[in-house]
N, C-alpha and C positions, 0 to 999 in steps of 0.2 A: 615492514612497511617504510616507505620512503618518508623523509623529512615533511613536516607540515602536515601529515596525515593523522595526527593523534588529535582528534577530535571528541566530540560529546560520544559519538557512537563508539569509538574505541574504548572509551572508559566503561561504557553500560555493557559491552560485550565480555571484559574481563573477566566477571565473575562466573560466566558461563562455558568458558574453556575446558577442555578436557586436558589430562597429563599428555604432554608432548605436543600440543597443539598451538598454533601459532596463527595469527591473523595477518591475513595478505591484503585484504581491503575492508573498508567499513565505508558505509555511506547512510543516508535518510533518503526519503523521497520528496522530491520538490514540494516546498510547501504553498506556492502561488497557485493559483488556479490554473489549471491546465484544460482547456476546452477540448472537447472530443467533436468529432464530426456529427453526432447525434445531437450535440448542445446546438447546433444551428434550428432545431425544431424545438428542443426542451425548454431552452430560455426564453425566447419569445412567448411561448405558450405559457410557461410559468408566471410571466409577468404579466399576460393578459388576464388569466385565471386568478392569479394571486391578487391583483389590481382590482378586480371585481369581487373577490370575496373579502378583501379588506374592506372595500366601502360597505358592503352589505353588511359585512359585521360591526363596522362601527356606527352605523345607522341602529342597528340592532342592541348595541350597547347602549345607546341613550334610550331605549324604551324602559318603560316603568315596570314592565314584568321580568321577574326573575330569571324565568326560562329563556326569554329572547336575551338578555344580558350575557348569559353563559354561554348561549349559543354564538352570540356576537365576539366575545372573548375566543372562543374556539376557532371562529372562522378567521379573525385577525391573526391568531398564533400560526394557524396552519399556512396562511398564506405567505407570511413571512418566512416560514420555514421552507415552502417552496421556492420562492422568490432568491433568497440568498443565505438562509441558516444552514442547509445541508452543505454548502461550500465551505462555511466557517467551520463548521463541526469536522469535515474533512481534514481542513487545514490542521487544527488542532490535533487531530489523530495522528498525522503524518509527523508533527513535531515530536511525538512520542514514539515513532517507531524507527527503528535502528536495523540495518543490515549489515551482513558480515560475510565475508569468504574466508574460510581459513585454509589451513594445509589439509583439513580432513572435510570440513562441512559447509554447508550453505546455511545461515541462520538468519531467521526474522524474529526479532524482538520487540515485543510490545511492553512499553516501561510504562505503566499506568501510575495514577497518584498512589494507589494502595495494594498494587498486585503487580506482579511481571508475567508476562505470557511469551512463551518461546516455541517456535516452530523451526525443526532443523530435518536435514538430511544427508547422510553421507555422500559426497561426491561421486565416488565410485559406484554406489548403488543407484544412481540416477539413470533412469532409462533414455528420456527425453527432456531437453531444454530448449524452450523456443524463445526467440527474440524478437521484440517489435521496436523500432526505432524513428524517431520523427526526424524531419528534416534538420532539426536544432541538435540535434544527438542525443536528446532526453528518449528514454526508453524504458521497456517493460521486460523482464526476464520472469518465466514463469518455469517452474521446476516440477508442476505435478503432472502425474501421470496421464496420458492421453485420455482416459476415459474421465477424470475429475476435471478437466480444464472445458472452459465454455469458449474458447479461442480469445485469447485477450484482444490482439489485434489493436490495442488503445481505444476499444470501444467499451470499455466497461462503465457500468451504469453508476452503481455502488460499488466502491472497491472494498474488498475484503482485505483489511490490512494484517490480519492475522494469517491468511494461506501463504503458503511457502510461494511467495512472488515478490520479486523486487519490483515494485510499482514506481514508475517516473523518476529514474535514475538519471544523473548525469552521465555521459561519456559511456551509456550503456554498452556499446559495441566492445570497448575496451574491457569493460567486466565481463562479459560475456568470453572474449578469449581467454582472459585470464582463468575461468572456471573451466572451460573446456581444456585448457592447457594442464591445470591441477589435476583434473578428472583423468585424463589419460596418464599422468605421471603415477596417479595411485593406482591406476589398474595395471600399468607396467611393473610397479613393485610389489604386489602381492601375488599369491600364489593362484594359480587356476583354480576356480571351484570355492574359494575360501571369502566368505563376507567380512567386512570391515568390523573389527571390535573396537571400541575405543580408539 
């Protein structure tokens, strides 16, 4: 790794490395809200519906009946989640998600408060890798087999941060090239018909 790249992701990935494996790149998804084309419809709609639900819910909360109060609390909470809560939750999850490209594998690590969840794949065994990049260079790299993907194309609704996908990474094209170069090198180094073992 080059100087200046020893970040929190590098530290988090270290315990997951195999013998003889070294880190080539680490990163995290962008924490800022990255709006998609679908958000041109979703955001205004959630503001309208959420605003109406908040208004109705707050009126119900001041009703003397306990059922109305509970319904009001539910409507207010649901509307707040629809308007901005899901974006805050996704940003929080992104802060705990770490990506790595090693000499052998692509790794997605979710370091939670009480647990760690890792998804990985040997680069040499990956059949298909897709890249979707925006004009600002932020992009998504999807490692899943063709049957498992719902074609990312940066139109993801609720992103699955545990899937073998590098969501919303900076300079995605360079990372993609690094992965492809390492994958070709690993394929050239192994005997034909032999699967990667550690």
